[in-house]
C-alpha positions in Angstrom: 1.0 -5.4 9.0 0.8 -4.7 12.4 -2.5 -3.5 14.0 -2.7 -1.1 17.0 -5.9 0.7 19.0 -6.6 4.3 18.4 -5.9 4.7 21.9 -2.7 3.4 21.2 -2.0 5.9 19.2 -3.0 8.7 21.0 -0.8 7.5 24.2 2.2 6.4 22.3 2.3 8.5 18.9 6.5 9.0 19.2 6.8 5.6 19.7 5.0 4.2 16.8 6.4 6.8 14.6 9.7 5.6 15.6 8.7 2.2 14.5 7.4 3.0 11.6 10.4 5.0 10.7 12.7 2.4 11.7 11.2 -0.9 10.4 9.4 0.5 7.6 6.3 -1.3 8.6 2.8 0.2 7.9 0.6 0.4 11.0 -3.4 -0.1 10.8 -5.3 1.9 13.4 -8.5 0.3 14.6 -11.2 2.0 16.7 -14.3 0.6 17.8 -12.7 -2.5 16.5 -13.2 -1.2 12.8 -10.3 -0.2 10.2 -9.7 3.9 10.7 -6.3 4.6 9.2 -3.0 3.4 8.1 0.2 5.0 9.5 3.0 4.8 7.0 6.7 6.5 6.6 7.1 9.3 4.1 9.4 7.9 2.0 6.9 4.8 1.5 3.8 7.0 1.0 5.8 9.1 -1.7 6.8 5.8 -3.5 2.9 4.5 -3.1 1.9 8.3 -4.6 4.5 7.6 -7.7 3.4 3.9 -8.5 -0.4 5.4 -8.1 0.2 8.3 -11.1 1.8 5.5 -13.3 -0.8 2.9 -12.6 -3.7 5.8 -13.3 -1.5 6.7 -16.7 -1.6 3.3 -17.8 -5.7 2.9 -16.7 -6.4 5.9 -19.0 -4.2 4.2 -21.8 -6.1 1.1 -21.8 -9.4 3.1 -21.7 -8.2 5.0 -24.7 -7.6 1.5 -26.7 -10.3 0.0 -25.6 -12.8 3.2 -26.9 -10.8 2.9 -29.9 -9.1 6.3 -29.3 -5.8 4.9 -31.0 -3.5 6.4 -34.0 -1.5 4.3 -36.2 2.4 4.6 -36.3 2.3 7.1 -39.3 -0.6 9.3 -37.6 1.2 9.6 -34.8 4.4 9.9 -36.8 2.5 12.7 -38.5 1.4 14.6 -35.4 4.5 14.4 -33.5 6.5 15.9 -36.7 4.0 19.1 -36.5 5.4 19.4 -32.9 9.0 19.0 -33.3 9.8 21.2 -36.1 
């Protein structure tokens, strides 16, 4: 991953955006020597968001299992059967 100063972003935004679109490599922007933001192309960002939704669903499922909020196969079949009629 590439790192750039915020002043570089201010001065060369068009170039940095072109680089991101071409290389599909995110850029870490630093301000006063500290990480401030990431620049990523839209396609990569959308993919990250889709993955996050899936991971959040998995985490909710794992929490439900840990809390004992589970159903047996026959219970689930009965509940779903009511909806599918």
